[in-house]
N, C-alpha and C positions, 0 to 999 in steps of 0.2 A: 439308889440302891436302898437307902434307909426307908424311903416311902413304901418299898415292897418288903420291908423288914429283913433285908439281906445285908450282909457285911463282907468286906473283902477278906480273903484269907491271907494274912500277913506273912505266913510262912512261905507262900508261893509268890509273893510280891517282891520285885526287885526294881530299884531305881538305877537307871543307866545314865551315865554322864553324857553330855552332848556329843562327844567324839567316839563313844563306844558303839560296838555293833549291837543292834537291837534284833534279837531273834525271838519270834513268836511262833509257836507250833512248827518249828523247823524252817521258817521262812525269815529272810532278812528284810525287815520292814523299816530300815532307816532312810529310804528314798521315797520318791513319790509313788512308786509301784512296788509290790512285794517281789522278792527275787529268791531263788533257791540258795540255800546256804552253801558255803564252800565245800563242806564235808560231803553233802549230798551229790553235788556236781562231780566231785573227785571220785566218789565210789562208783557212780554211773560210768564215768569215763574209764575207770579201771576195769570194770566188767566188760565193757566193749573192746577195750585194747586187747585183753587176753583172749576174748572170744575170736577176735580177728587175727590174732598172732598165729603164724603158720606152725609153730612148734608146740602151741598150747591147744587152742581151739575150745569150743564150747563144752565138749565132754570132759576133758581134763580139768578145765576151770570149774565146772559145776561140781566135780568130785572134790577138788581142793577147797571149795567153799561149803562143803558138807551137805550138798543137795542130794537127796536119794535118787532123783530122776532128772534127766536132762530136760524133759518136758516141763517139769515143775520149775526148773531154773529159767527156762525160756519164758514161761508165763510171768514169773517174778520180775524178770528184766523188762518185759514188755509193759508191766504195770508201773515200774519205776519211770519208764520213758513217757507213758501216758500222763503221769502226775507232772513230770517236768514240762510237758507240752502245755498243760493247763496253766502253769505258773509263768513259764517263759516259752511262748510259742516258737520263736526262732531257734532257740537252743534245742527244744524238744524235736523240732523237724530235722535238725542236723543229726541228732542221736538216733532218730527213727531210720533215717537213710543208712546210717552205720549198722543198725540192727538188721536191716533187710539184706545186708551183705554177708551176714554170718552164715557159714556153711553148716547148717543144722543137719544131724545125721538121719533125719527122717523126712 
């Protein structure tokens, strides 16, 4: 970095102990391959759970999450799943199968 006349931003630098979780750009990188962080997985599973719930469904869930349109929520959820599939293909495929079971109103 010094050869290119760059210096690290110490305000954004953190040293993690060997047993601590190491999160970089929202990915857990303390293993040999990056994984989705627990919060991301949980949020995605929550969306899918309520969309598939017979008493809630995608319309009510989208309204509760302050989406102005169900189509916008559908696109948002599909994007979350696409990202998950890039990082963890098996998990992403499972969530895509759940997504395809959602009874969308259109």
